C-alpha positions in Angstrom: 0.0 0.0 0.0 1.4 3.4 -1.0 2.0 6.0 1.5 -0.2 9.0 1.1 -0.1 12.3 2.9 -3.2 14.4 3.3 -2.8 18.1 3.2 -5.4 20.4 4.6 -5.5 24.0 3.6 -7.4 26.5 5.7 -8.2 29.7 3.9 -8.3 32.5 6.5 -11.2 34.9 6.6 -10.7 38.2 4.9 -11.0 40.3 8.0 -10.7 43.6 6.2 -13.6 42.7 4.0 -15.8 41.7 6.9 -14.9 45.0 8.6 -15.8 47.1 5.6 -19.2 45.4 5.0 -20.0 45.7 8.7 -19.2 49.4 8.7 -21.3 49.8 5.6 -24.3 48.1 7.4 -23.7 50.2 10.5 -23.7 53.4 8.4 -27.0 52.5 6.8 -28.5 51.8 10.2 -27.1 54.8 12.1 -27.4 57.5 9.4 -31.1 58.4 9.9 -30.5 58.5 13.7 -27.7 61.0 13.3 -29.4 63.1 10.6 -32.9 63.4 12.0 -34.7 66.0 9.8 -37.3 64.9 7.2 -35.1 66.4 4.5 -32.2 64.2 5.6 -34.3 61.1 5.6 -35.5 61.9 2.1 -31.9 62.5 0.9 -30.7 59.3 2.5 -33.5 57.4 0.8 -32.5 58.8 -2.5 -28.9 58.0 -1.9 -29.8 54.3 -1.3 -31.7 54.2 -4.5 -28.9 56.0 -6.4 -26.3 53.5 -5.0 -28.2 50.6 -6.5 -28.7 52.1 -9.9 -25.1 53.5 -10.2 -23.7 50.1 -9.2 -25.9 48.4 -11.8 -24.8 50.8 -14.4 -21.2 50.2 -13.5 -21.7 46.5 -14.3 -22.0 47.6 -17.9 -19.5 50.5 -18.0 -16.8 49.6 -15.5 -16.9 45.9 -15.5 -18.0 45.2 -19.1 -16.7 48.3 -20.9 -20.2 48.9 -22.3 -21.0 52.6 -22.6 -24.8 52.8 -22.3 -26.8 55.9 -23.0 -30.1 54.3 -22.1 -29.8 52.7 -18.7 -32.6 54.8 -17.4 -35.0 52.8 -19.6 -34.6 49.8 -17.3 -34.8 51.7 -14.0 -37.7 53.6 -15.4 -39.6 50.6 -16.6 -39.1 49.1 -13.1 -40.7 52.3 -11.7 -43.7 52.1 -14.0 -44.4 48.4 -13.4 -44.0 48.9 -9.6 -46.4 51.9 -9.5 -49.0 49.9 -11.6 -48.6 46.9 -9.2 -48.9 49.2 -6.2 -52.2 50.6 -7.6 -53.5 47.1 -8.3 -52.7 46.1 -4.7 -54.4 49.3 -3.4 -57.6 48.4 -5.4 -57.5 44.9 -4.0 -56.8 43.1 -7.3 -53.4 41.9 -6.2 -52.1 40.8 -2.8 -48.4 41.7 -2.9 -46.7 43.2 0.2 -45.4 46.7 -0.4 -42.0 45.5 0.8 -41.8 43.1 -2.2 -42.9 45.7 -4.8 -39.3 46.6 -5.8 -38.7 42.9 -6.8 -41.6 43.3 -9.2 -39.8 46.2 -10.8 -36.6 44.2 -11.0 -38.3 41.2 -12.7 -40.1 43.5 -15.1 -36.9 45.3 -16.1 -35.2 41.9 -16.5 -37.9 40.7 -18.9 -37.6 44.0 -20.8 -33.9 43.5 -21.0 -34.3 40.0 -22.4 -36.0 41.5 -25.4 -34.0 44.6 -26.0 -30.7 43.4 -24.6 -30.2 40.6 -27.1 -30.4 43.2 -29.9 -28.3 45.7 -28.0 -25.4 43.4 -27.1 -24.9 42.1 -30.6 -22.5 45.0 -31.0 -19.9 46.5 -28.7 -18.0 49.8 -28.3 -19.5 52.7 -30.2 -22.3 50.8 -32.0 -23.5 49.5 -28.6 -23.6 53.0 -27.3 -25.6 54.2 -30.3 -28.1 51.4 -30.0 -28.7 52.1 -26.4 -29.3 55.7 -27.2 -31.8 54.8 -29.9 -33.7 52.5 -27.6 -33.7 55.1 -24.9 -35.1 57.7 -27.2 -37.7 55.2 -28.5 -39.0 54.3 -25.0 -39.0 58.0 -24.0 -41.1 58.8 -27.1 -43.4 55.9 -26.3 -43.9 57.3 -22.8 -45.6 60.4 -24.4 -47.5 58.4 -27.0 -49.2 55.9 -24.7 -50.6 57.8 -21.8 -52.7 54.7 -20.8 -49.6 53.0 -19.5 -47.2 55.9 -18.9 -49.7 58.4 -17.6 -48.8 61.2 -20.1 -47.1 64.3 -18.9 -48.7 64.1 -15.5 -47.4 60.6 -14.9 -48.9 58.0 -12.6 -49.3 58.4 -8.9 -49.9 55.8 -6.1 -50.1 55.3 -2.4 -47.6 53.1 -0.6 -49.6 52.9 2.6 -51.6 49.9 1.6 -52.0 46.2 2.4 -51.1 44.6 5.7 -49.2 46.4 8.5 -46.9 43.8 10.1 -45.5 45.0 13.4 -47.2 48.3 12.8 -45.1 49.1 9.8 -47.1 51.1 7.2 -44.2 52.7 5.2 -46.0 56.0 5.7 -43.3 57.7 7.7 -40.2 58.3 5.7 -37.9 56.6 8.2 -39.7 53.4 7.8 -39.4 53.5 4.0 -35.7 54.5 4.4 -34.9 51.3 6.3 -36.7 49.2 3.6 -34.5 51.0 1.0 -31.4 50.5 3.2 -32.1 46.7 3.4 -32.4 46.5 -0.4 -29.3 48.7 -0.8 -27.2 46.4 1.4 -28.5 43.2 -0.2 -28.1 44.5 -3.8 -24.7 45.9 -3.1 -23.5 42.5 -1.6 -25.0 40.6 -4.6 -23.4 42.9 -7.2 -20.0 42.6 -5.4 -20.4 38.9 -5.3 -21.1 38.9 -9.1 -17.6 40.5 -9.6 -16.1 37.4 -8.0 -17.9 34.9 -10.1 -16.5 33.2 -13.2 -19.0 35.2 -15.3 -17.9 38.5 -13.7 -14.3 37.6 -14.4 -15.1 36.7 -18.0 -17.0 40.0 -18.3 -13.8 41.8 -17.4 -11.9 39.7 -20.0 -14.5 40.7 -22.6 -13.9 44.3 -21.7 -10.1 44.0 -21.9 -9.5 41.6 -24.8 -12.7 40.3 -26.6 -10.6 38.7 -29.4 -8.7 36.5 -26.9 -12.0 35.5 -25.2 -13.4 34.4 -28.5 -10.2 32.5 -29.2 -10.5 30.4 -26.1 -14.1 29.5 -27.0 -16.4 31.9 -25.2 -19.3 33.8 -26.9 -18.6 37.4 -26.0 -22.1 38.5 -27.1 -23.7 36.0 -24.6 -21.4 37.2 -21.8 -22.4 40.8 -22.5 -26.1 39.9 -22.8 -26.2 38.0 -19.4 -24.4 40.9 -17.7 -26.8 43.3 -19.4 -29.9 41.4 -18.1 -28.5 41.2 -14.6 -27.7 45.0 -14.5 -31.3 45.7 -15.8 -32.7 43.6 -12.9 -30.9 45.7 -10.3 -31.8 48.9 -12.1 -35.4 47.8 -12.0 -35.2 47.3 -8.2 -33.9 50.8 -7.8 -36.7 52.1 -10.0 -39.2 50.2 -7.9 -37.8 51.8 -4.7 -38.0 55.2 -6.3 -41.6 54.6 -7.2 -42.4 53.9 -3.5 -40.3 56.8 -2.3 -41.9 59.5 -4.5 -45.3 57.8 -5.1 -45.4 59.2 -8.6 -43.7 58.1 -11.8 -43.4 60.4 -14.9 -41.8 60.1 -18.3 -38.7 61.8 -17.0 -37.6 58.5 -15.4 -36.8 57.0 -18.9 -35.3 60.2 -20.4 -31.8 60.6 -21.8 -31.3 63.2 -19.1 -31.6 60.5 -16.4 -29.3 58.1 -18.3 -26.8 60.9 -18.7 -26.9 61.5 -14.9 -26.1 57.8 -14.2 -23.2 58.0 -16.7 -21.8 61.3 -15.3 -21.9 60.4 -11.6 -20.7 56.8 -12.1 -17.7 58.3 -13.9 -17.1 61.0 -11.3 -17.2 58.4 -8.5 -14.8 56.1 -10.3 -16.0 53.4 -12.7 -12.8 51.3 -12.3 -13.4 50.6 -8.6 -16.4 48.8 -7.1 -17.0 51.5 -4.5 -16.6 54.3 -7.0 -20.3 54.4 -8.1 -21.3 54.5 -4.4 -19.4 57.8 -4.1 -20.9 59.0 -7.3 -24.4 58.2 -6.1 -23.9 60.3 -3.0 -22.6 63.1 -5.1 -25.6 62.8 -7.5 -28.1 63.3 -4.7 -26.1 66.1 -3.1 -26.0 67.9 -6.5 -29.6 67.4 -7.5 -31.1 68.2 -4.0 -28.7 70.7 -2.4 -26.6 72.3 -5.2 -29.7 72.9 -7.3 -31.2 74.9 -4.4 -28.3 77.2 -4.0 -27.9 78.3 -7.6 -29.6 78.2 -11.0 -26.2 77.6 -12.6 -25.7 74.3 -10.9 -25.6 72.3 -14.2 -22.8 74.6 -15.4 -20.8 74.0 -12.2 -21.4 70.3 -12.6 -20.2 70.4 -16.2 -17.0 72.2 -15.1 -16.4 69.6 -12.4 -16.8 66.8 -15.0 -14.4 68.6 -17.4 -11.7 69.0 -14.8 -12.1 65.4 -13.6 -11.7 64.1 -17.1 -8.5 66.3 -17.5 -6.8 65.7 -14.1 -8.5 62.6 -12.6 -10.0 60.3 -15.2 -10.3 57.5 -12.7 -12.8 59.5 -10.6 -12.8 60.2 -6.9 -12.2 56.5 -6.1 -8.9 56.6 -8.0 -7.7 59.6 -6.0 -8.6 57.8 -2.8 -6.7 54.7 -3.8 -3.6 56.5 -5.0 -3.3 58.4 -1.8 -3.9 55.2 0.2 -1.0 53.6 -1.7 1.2 56.6 -0.9 0.1 56.4 2.8 1.0 52.7 2.9 4.6 53.6 2.1 4.6 56.4 4.7 4.9 59.3 2.2 1.5 61.0 2.6 2.5 63.5 5.3 4.9 65.6 3.1 2.0 66.1 0.6 -0.4 67.7 3.1 1.0 71.3 2.7 0.6 71.0 -1.1 -2.9 69.6 -0.7 -3.8 72.5 1.6 -2.3 75.0 -0.8 -4.1 73.6 -3.8 -7.4 73.5 -1.9 -7.2 77.1 -0.8 -6.1 78.5 -4.2 -8.7 76.4 -6.0 -11.4 77.8 -3.6 -10.1 81.3 -4.3 -10.3 80.8 -8.1 -13.7 79.2 -7.7 -15.0 82.2 -5.8 -14.0 84.5 -8.6 -15.4 82.3 -11.3 -18.6 81.7 -9.4 -19.1 85.4 -8.8 -18.9 86.1 -12.6 -21.1 83.1 -13.4 -23.8 84.3 -11.0 -23.7 87.8 -12.4 -24.1 86.5 -15.9 -27.1 84.3 -14.9 -28.6 87.2 -13.0 -28.5 89.4 -16.0 -30.0 86.7 -18.2 -32.7 85.4 -15.9 -33.4 88.0 -13.2 -32.7 91.3 -14.9 -36.2 92.5 -14.0 -35.3 92.4 -10.3 -32.5 94.9 -10.7 -28.8 94.6 -11.2 -27.9 93.7 -7.6 -27.7 90.1 -6.3 -26.6 88.4 -3.1 -23.6 86.1 -3.4 -22.2 84.4 -0.2 -23.4 87.2 2.0 -22.1 89.9 -0.3 -24.0 92.2 -2.6 -22.8 92.3 -6.2 -23.8 94.7 -8.9 -24.1 92.7 -12.1 -23.8 96.0 -14.1 -21.0 97.4 -12.0 -17.6 97.4 -13.7 -15.8 97.3 -10.3 -17.5 94.1 -9.3 -16.6 92.4 -12.6 -13.0 93.6 -12.3 -12.8 92.4 -8.7 -14.2 89.0 -9.5 -11.9 88.6 -12.5 -8.9 89.6 -10.4 -9.8 87.1 -7.7 -10.1 84.4 -10.3 -6.8 85.3 -12.0 -4.9 85.4 -8.8 -6.4 82.1 -7.7 -5.5 80.4 -11.0 -2.0 81.7 -10.9 -1.4 80.6 -7.3 -3.0 77.3 -8.0 -0.7 76.6 -10.9 2.4 77.5 -8.8 1.3 75.1 -6.0 0.3 72.4 -8.6 3.7 72.4 -10.2 5.4 72.0 -6.8 2.9 69.2 -6.0 3.6 67.5 -9.3 7.3 67.4 -8.6 6.7 66.0 -5.1 4.3 63.4 -6.4 6.8 62.3 -9.1 9.6 61.9 -6.5 7.3 59.9 -4.2 6.2 57.6 -7.0 9.9 57.0 -7.9 10.6 56.2 -4.3 7.7 53.8 -4.1 8.9 51.9 -7.3 12.4 51.6 -5.8 11.0 50.4 -2.5 8.9 47.8 -4.2 11.9 46.5 -6.1 14.0 46.5 -2.9 11.3 44.4 -1.1 11.0 42.0 -4.0 14.8 41.5 -3.9 14.7 40.7 -0.2 11.8 38.3 -0.5 
């Protein structure tokens, strides 16, 4: 009898991952207890919904390299089917708990994606993007042509306080609905992260990076894209169903190109190359739509400028900035950068103040000229027709830009030296290993 030796390999728990997911759950639980106002609860609910839809969009863009201009179609169809189901439950024709309504939206969007996704994913790259745009415009036009289903310009409204009330939960108070959204947000986030670790998720990354090699080893790239497309549509539909419960009204705007563009913009700003990037983007999206839009009518212009500068200086999004600095910190070289970071922040704020003052005066002249030439800006009174105010704002902007460029060049030199040090340190450690 031959001697055999049994080897047992115990894979340790990824403690860091457990800590991160636990912190994520704690944040979802504690957030409404810290921010107690009704506005805060509404914003937190919208953030949860936005996290799901941005993560689902990133399954296409970040993980599959599929630039879609029509993702709002699937979140929007989830909203419409959910609001119709909610109304049927209210009238007594269906007996579905309100807590399960978002799943109805997810399944509806999945079925819709089975039809349109097969056609859409036959092409990749630019043709894929153009097809998604065409389908998005088609569905948006249909939303105005068939008011029986889409409700016309007024949309369709519903009442989420219906059906049974287990444990006294009616979903009438916003905080009750928030916790329902938080549960869906956590579960969907975990499921989408798990997808990235599956063979299909890995193959989707391969299709993004080198589709020719994937086909060479025997995989059908179109089927891989199609399956990922359908899964992304399912999660988008769940977010749409939650949005229908949150707002209790669904209009044609939910399937518009404007909404699809918002998903693309903020997923990119958050960082499409990292899983947590769309989560950052979702939070920024709600802050921009709810808060920034209340402060100024030029908020879309500011948003466009932010997008422009991110494309120029940080194409990896906010997440890439976080990860690069964590890498520097792991080698103990972050502290020397703090003076430069502080200098760039202060000079950037100075330049932004000058630019914002000029933008607000332009908007005031264009939109509020009947109210006079004076306007309030950060506690100051500006005269939109006064040459001195224009010259002052221009001078602040010019000085801010000049100082920023000086600090930026010093920072670029420091950053280059630190990266060179890190590369040498990596090689040294490899040599000692």
